[in-house]
MARBA-3410 file (N, C-alpha, C, O; in Angstrom, 1 decimal):
110
-52.2,-13.7,-77.5,-50.7,-12.5,-78.5,-49.7,-13.6,-78.7,-49.3,-14.2,-77.6 ~ -49.1,-13.9,-79.9,-47.7,-14.5,-80.5,-46.5,-13.7,-79.5,-46.5,-12.5,-79.3 ~ -45.8,-14.5,-79.0,-44.7,-14.0,-78.3,-43.6,-13.0,-79.4,-42.9,-12.1,-79.0 ~ -43.8,-13.5,-80.8,-42.8,-12.1,-81.4,-43.0,-11.1,-81.9,-42.3,-10.3,-82.5 ~ -44.2,-11.2,-81.7,-45.3,-9.3,-81.7,-45.5,-8.8,-80.6,-46.3,-7.9,-80.5
-44.9,-9.3,-79.6,-45.6,-8.9,-78.3,-44.7,-7.9,-77.8,-43.5,-8.0,-78.0 ~ -45.3,-6.9,-77.2,-44.7,-5.6,-76.8,-44.5,-5.8,-75.3,-45.5,-6.3,-74.8 ~ -43.5,-5.5,-74.5,-43.9,-5.8,-73.3,-43.7,-4.4,-72.4,-42.5,-4.0,-72.5 ~ -44.5,-3.8,-71.6,-44.9,-2.7,-71.0,-44.4,-2.7,-69.6,-44.6,-3.7,-68.9 ~ -43.8,-1.8,-69.0,-43.3,-1.3,-67.6,-43.8,0.3,-67.2,-43.3,1.3,-67.5
-45.0,0.1,-66.4,-45.5,1.1,-65.5,-45.5,1.5,-64.0,-46.0,0.9,-63.0 ~ -44.6,2.7,-64.0,-44.3,3.3,-62.8,-45.8,3.4,-62.3,-46.6,4.0,-63.0 ~ -46.3,3.0,-61.1,-47.4,3.9,-60.1,-46.8,5.0,-59.8,-45.6,5.2,-59.6 ~ -48.1,5.9,-59.8,-48.0,8.0,-58.7,-47.7,6.9,-57.1,-48.2,5.8,-56.8 ~ -47.1,7.5,-56.6,-47.3,7.9,-55.4,-48.2,6.9,-54.6,-48.1,5.7,-54.1
-49.5,8.1,-54.7,-50.3,7.8,-54.0,-51.3,6.1,-54.2,-52.1,5.7,-53.4 ~ -50.9,5.4,-55.6,-51.8,4.7,-55.8,-50.5,3.0,-55.6,-50.9,1.9,-56.0 ~ -49.2,3.4,-55.1,-48.6,2.6,-54.7,-49.3,1.4,-53.6,-48.6,1.2,-52.6 ~ -50.5,0.8,-53.8,-51.3,0.4,-53.3,-51.8,-0.8,-53.8,-51.5,-1.0,-55.0 ~ -52.5,-1.7,-53.2,-53.4,-3.1,-53.8,-54.4,-2.6,-54.7,-54.5,-3.2,-55.8
-55.2,-1.4,-54.5,-56.2,-1.0,-54.6,-56.0,-0.1,-56.2,-56.8,-0.2,-57.2 ~ -54.7,0.8,-56.0,-54.0,1.2,-57.1,-53.8,0.0,-58.2,-54.3,0.0,-59.3 ~ -53.1,-0.8,-57.7,-52.5,-2.1,-58.5,-53.9,-2.4,-59.1,-54.0,-2.1,-60.3 ~ -54.8,-2.8,-58.7,-56.1,-3.8,-59.1,-56.6,-2.4,-60.5,-56.7,-2.7,-61.7 ~ -56.8,-1.1,-59.9,-57.3,-0.2,-60.7,-56.4,-0.3,-62.5,-56.7,-0.6,-63.7
-55.5,0.0,-61.9,-54.1,-0.2,-62.9,-54.2,-1.2,-64.1,-53.8,-1.2,-65.2 ~ -54.8,-2.2,-63.3,-54.6,-3.8,-64.4,-55.7,-3.8,-64.5,-56.1,-5.0,-64.5 ~ -56.9,-2.9,-64.7,-58.9,-3.5,-64.8,-58.3,-2.5,-66.3,-58.4,-2.9,-67.5 ~ -57.5,-0.8,-65.9,-57.9,-0.4,-67.2,-56.8,-0.4,-68.4,-56.8,0.3,-69.5 ~ -55.7,-1.7,-67.9,-55.0,-1.9,-68.9,-55.5,-2.8,-69.5,-54.9,-2.9,-70.5
-56.6,-3.7,-69.4,-57.2,-4.7,-69.6,-58.4,-4.0,-71.0,-58.6,-4.4,-72.1 ~ -58.9,-2.9,-70.0,-59.9,-2.3,-70.7,-59.1,-1.1,-72.1,-59.8,-0.4,-72.7 ~ -57.7,-0.9,-72.2,-57.0,-0.9,-73.6,-56.7,-2.0,-74.2,-56.1,-1.7,-75.3 ~ -56.9,-3.3,-74.1,-56.3,-4.5,-75.2,-55.2,-5.0,-74.5,-54.8,-6.1,-74.8 ~ -54.5,-4.2,-73.1,-53.4,-5.1,-72.8,-53.5,-6.0,-72.2,-54.7,-6.2,-71.7
-52.6,-6.9,-71.8,-52.4,-8.1,-70.8,-51.7,-7.4,-69.6,-50.7,-6.7,-69.9 ~ -52.0,-7.4,-68.4,-51.2,-7.2,-67.2,-50.4,-8.9,-67.0,-50.9,-10.0,-67.2 ~ -49.3,-8.6,-66.5,-48.6,-10.3,-66.5,-48.5,-9.9,-65.1,-49.0,-10.7,-64.4 ~ -47.9,-9.0,-64.5,-47.2,-8.8,-63.1,-47.5,-7.8,-62.5,-47.9,-6.9,-63.1 ~ -47.3,-7.8,-61.5,-47.4,-6.4,-60.7,-46.6,-6.3,-59.3,-46.5,-7.4,-58.7
-46.0,-5.3,-58.6,-45.4,-5.3,-57.5,-46.0,-4.1,-56.4,-47.2,-3.8,-56.5 ~ -45.4,-3.5,-55.5,-46.1,-2.4,-54.9,-46.3,-1.1,-55.6,-47.2,-0.3,-55.3 ~ -45.2,-0.6,-56.9,-44.8,0.3,-57.2,-44.8,0.3,-58.9,-44.4,1.2,-59.7 ~ -45.3,-1.2,-59.4,-45.2,-1.3,-60.7,-46.2,-2.4,-61.2,-46.6,-3.4,-60.5 ~ -46.6,-2.1,-62.5,-47.4,-3.2,-62.9,-47.0,-3.5,-64.2,-47.0,-2.5,-65.0
-46.3,-5.1,-64.8,-45.9,-5.3,-66.4,-47.1,-5.4,-67.1,-48.1,-5.8,-66.5 ~ -47.3,-5.1,-68.4,-48.2,-5.8,-69.4,-47.3,-6.0,-70.7,-46.1,-5.8,-70.9 ~ -48.6,-6.7,-71.6,-48.0,-7.2,-73.0,-48.9,-6.6,-73.6,-49.9,-6.3,-73.1 ~ -48.5,-6.2,-74.8,-49.5,-5.6,-75.8,-49.3,-6.5,-76.9,-48.5,-7.4,-76.9 ~ -50.4,-6.3,-78.3,-50.2,-6.7,-79.3,-49.6,-5.0,-79.9,-49.4,-4.0,-79.2
-49.3,-5.1,-81.2,-49.0,-3.7,-82.0,-50.2,-3.1,-82.1,-50.3,-2.0,-81.7 ~ -51.5,-3.6,-82.7,-52.1,-3.2,-82.8,-52.7,-2.4,-81.4,-52.9,-1.1,-81.5 ~ -53.0,-3.1,-80.3,-53.3,-2.1,-79.2,-52.2,-1.2,-78.7,-52.5,-0.3,-78.0 ~ -50.8,-1.2,-79.0,-50.1,-0.8,-78.5,-50.5,1.0,-79.7,-50.7,2.2,-79.3 ~ -50.6,0.5,-80.8,-50.3,1.7,-81.8,-51.8,2.9,-81.5,-51.7,4.1,-81.5
-52.9,2.0,-81.1,-54.5,2.3,-81.2,-54.0,3.6,-79.4,-54.5,4.7,-79.3 ~ -53.1,2.8,-78.4,-53.2,3.8,-77.1,-51.8,4.6,-77.0,-51.7,5.4,-76.0 ~ -50.7,4.6,-77.7,-50.0,5.6,-78.2,-49.6,6.2,-79.1,-48.7,7.1,-78.9 ~ -50.1,6.0,-80.4,-50.5,6.7,-81.5,-49.3,5.9,-82.5,-49.3,6.0,-83.7 ~ -48.6,5.2,-81.8,-47.2,4.6,-82.7,-47.9,3.6,-83.7,-49.1,3.2,-83.6
-47.0,3.4,-84.8,-47.5,2.6,-86.4,-46.7,1.2,-85.5,-45.8,1.2,-84.6 ~ -47.3,0.2,-86.0,-46.3,-1.3,-85.6,-45.0,-1.1,-85.7,-44.2,-1.4,-84.8 ~ -44.9,-0.4,-87.2,-43.4,-0.4,-87.1,-42.4,0.5,-86.5,-41.1,0.5,-86.5 ~ -43.2,1.0,-86.0,-42.0,1.8,-84.9,-41.8,1.2,-83.5,-41.1,1.6,-82.7 ~ -42.6,0.1,-83.4,-42.6,-0.7,-81.8,-40.7,-1.1,-82.0,-39.9,-0.7,-81.2
-40.3,-1.8,-83.2,-38.9,-2.2,-83.1,-37.9,-1.0,-82.6,-37.0,-1.3,-81.8 ~ -38.2,0.4,-83.1,-37.5,1.3,-82.7,-37.7,1.6,-81.3,-36.6,2.0,-80.8 ~ -38.8,1.6,-80.6,-39.0,1.9,-79.1,-38.5,1.0,-78.5,-37.8,1.2,-77.5 ~ -38.6,-0.3,-79.0,-38.3,-1.7,-77.6,-36.3,-1.2,-78.1,-35.7,-0.7,-77.1 ~ -35.6,-1.3,-79.4,-34.3,-0.7,-79.2,-33.7,0.5,-78.3,-32.5,0.8,-78.0
-34.7,1.0,-77.9,-34.6,2.4,-77.0,-35.0,2.4,-75.9,-35.1,3.5,-75.3 ~ -35.4,1.0,-75.3,-36.2,0.4,-74.2,-35.4,1.2,-73.2,-34.3,1.5,-73.0 ~ -36.7,1.5,-72.5,-36.2,2.7,-71.2,-36.5,3.9,-71.5,-36.6,4.8,-70.6 ~ -36.7,4.5,-73.2,-37.3,5.8,-73.3,-38.8,6.3,-72.9,-39.7,6.0,-73.7 ~ -39.1,6.8,-72.2,-40.8,7.1,-71.8,-41.9,7.1,-72.6,-41.8,7.9,-73.6
-43.2,6.3,-72.6,-44.2,6.9,-73.3,-44.9,7.8,-72.7,-44.8,8.2,-71.6 ~ -46.2,8.3,-74.0,-47.0,9.4,-73.3,-48.0,8.5,-72.4,-48.4,7.5,-73.0 ~ -48.3,8.7,-71.5,-49.3,7.9,-70.3,-50.8,8.3,-71.3,-51.2,9.4,-71.6 ~ -51.5,7.0,-71.6,-52.7,7.5,-72.6,-53.5,8.2,-71.0,-53.1,8.2,-69.8 ~ -54.6,8.8,-71.5,-55.7,9.8,-70.7,-56.1,8.8,-69.6,-56.0,9.2,-68.5
-56.8,7.4,-70.0,-57.3,7.0,-68.9,-56.1,6.2,-67.9,-56.5,5.7,-66.8 ~ -54.6,5.9,-68.2,-54.1,5.9,-66.8,-53.3,7.2,-66.5,-52.2,6.8,-66.2 ~ -53.4,8.3,-66.4,-52.2,9.3,-66.4,-52.6,9.7,-64.5,-51.7,9.8,-63.6 ~ -53.9,9.8,-64.2,-54.0,10.1,-62.4,-53.4,9.1,-61.3,-53.2,9.4,-60.1 ~ -53.1,7.6,-62.2,-52.8,6.7,-61.8,-51.5,6.1,-62.0,-51.0,5.3,-61.2
-50.8,6.4,-63.1,-49.3,5.9,-63.9,-48.7,6.7,-64.0,-49.3,7.6,-64.6 ~ -47.0,7.1,-63.7,-46.4,8.3,-63.7,-45.5,7.9,-64.6,-45.0,8.8,-65.2 ~ -45.0,6.6,-64.9,-44.7,6.8,-66.9,-44.8,5.3,-66.8,-44.9,4.5,-65.9 ~ -44.8,5.2,-68.2,-44.7,4.0,-69.0,-43.4,3.6,-70.1,-43.2,4.5,-70.9 ~ -42.8,2.5,-70.1,-41.7,2.4,-70.6,-42.0,1.0,-71.6,-42.8,0.1,-71.2
-41.4,1.0,-72.7,-40.8,-0.7,-73.5,-39.6,-1.3,-72.4,-38.6,-0.8,-72.0 ~ -40.3,-2.4,-72.0,-39.3,-2.9,-71.3,-37.8,-3.5,-72.3,-37.9,-3.9,-73.5 ~ -37.0,-3.4,-71.8,-36.0,-4.3,-72.4,-35.8,-5.7,-72.7,-36.0,-6.6,-71.8 ~ -35.5,-6.0,-74.3,-35.6,-7.3,-73.9,-34.5,-8.4,-73.7,-33.4,-8.2,-74.1 ~ -34.8,-9.1,-73.3,-34.4,-10.6,-72.7,-33.0,-10.8,-73.4,-32.9,-10.7,-74.7
-32.3,-11.1,-72.8,-30.9,-12.0,-73.0,-30.6,-13.1,-72.8,-30.3,-13.5,-71.7 ~ -30.6,-13.8,-73.7,-30.6,-15.3,-73.4,-29.6,-15.8,-73.6,-29.2,-15.7,-74.7 ~ -28.9,-16.4,-72.6,-27.7,-17.6,-72.5,-27.7,-19.2,-72.4,-28.4,-20.0,-71.8 ~ -26.9,-19.3,-73.2,-27.0,-20.7,-74.1,-25.9,-22.1,-73.0,-24.9,-21.5,-72.4 ~ -25.9,-22.9,-72.8,-25.1,-23.7,-72.0,-23.4,-23.9,-72.7,-23.1,-23.9,-73.9
-22.6,-24.0,-71.8,-21.4,-24.1,-71.9,-20.2,-24.3,-71.4,-19.5,-23.3,-71.3 ~ -20.0,-25.1,-71.1,-18.8,-25.9,-70.7,-19.2,-26.8,-69.7,-20.3,-27.4,-69.8 ~ -18.3,-27.1,-68.5,-18.9,-27.9,-67.6,-19.4,-27.5,-66.5,-19.6,-28.4,-65.7 ~ -19.8,-26.1,-66.1,-20.3,-25.4,-64.8,-22.0,-25.7,-65.8,-23.1,-26.0,-65.2 ~ -21.9,-25.5,-67.2,-23.5,-24.5,-67.9,-23.4,-23.3,-67.5,-24.5,-22.8,-67.2
-22.4,-22.5,-67.4,-22.4,-21.6,-67.8,-21.7,-20.7,-69.0,-20.4,-20.9,-69.2 ~ -22.7,-19.6,-70.2,-21.1,-19.1,-70.8,-21.8,-18.7,-71.9,-23.0,-18.7,-71.6 ~ -21.6,-18.5,-73.1,-22.3,-18.6,-74.6,-23.7,-17.8,-74.4,-24.4,-17.6,-73.4 ~ -23.6,-17.4,-75.5,-25.0,-16.1,-75.6,-25.0,-17.1,-77.4,-24.2,-17.5,-78.2 ~ -27.0,-16.9,-77.3,-27.4,-17.2,-78.7,-27.3,-16.6,-79.5,-27.6,-16.9,-80.6
END
């Protein structure tokens, strides 16, 4: 996946699946949907998707992805395969990058 076309997702697991078995199950299901799991905690899993896999899973055309990212935090409809394990899915907000500024190396945005 190319970074510029990557959609980052955050999945919150249902309470009963907030364990190693639940994380492993969700990671496997994400792979089967064409997503790339990239991180996990006890209660969440993070994944990346290209626009085509995203559109197939969520029914949103790739052009709509920019709107979803802009409104990051708005929940997506959880696909049927994930519904027993996942409470919610959101598009992760974009990172803010800071450049070097001044002697301390702090400040300035790109």
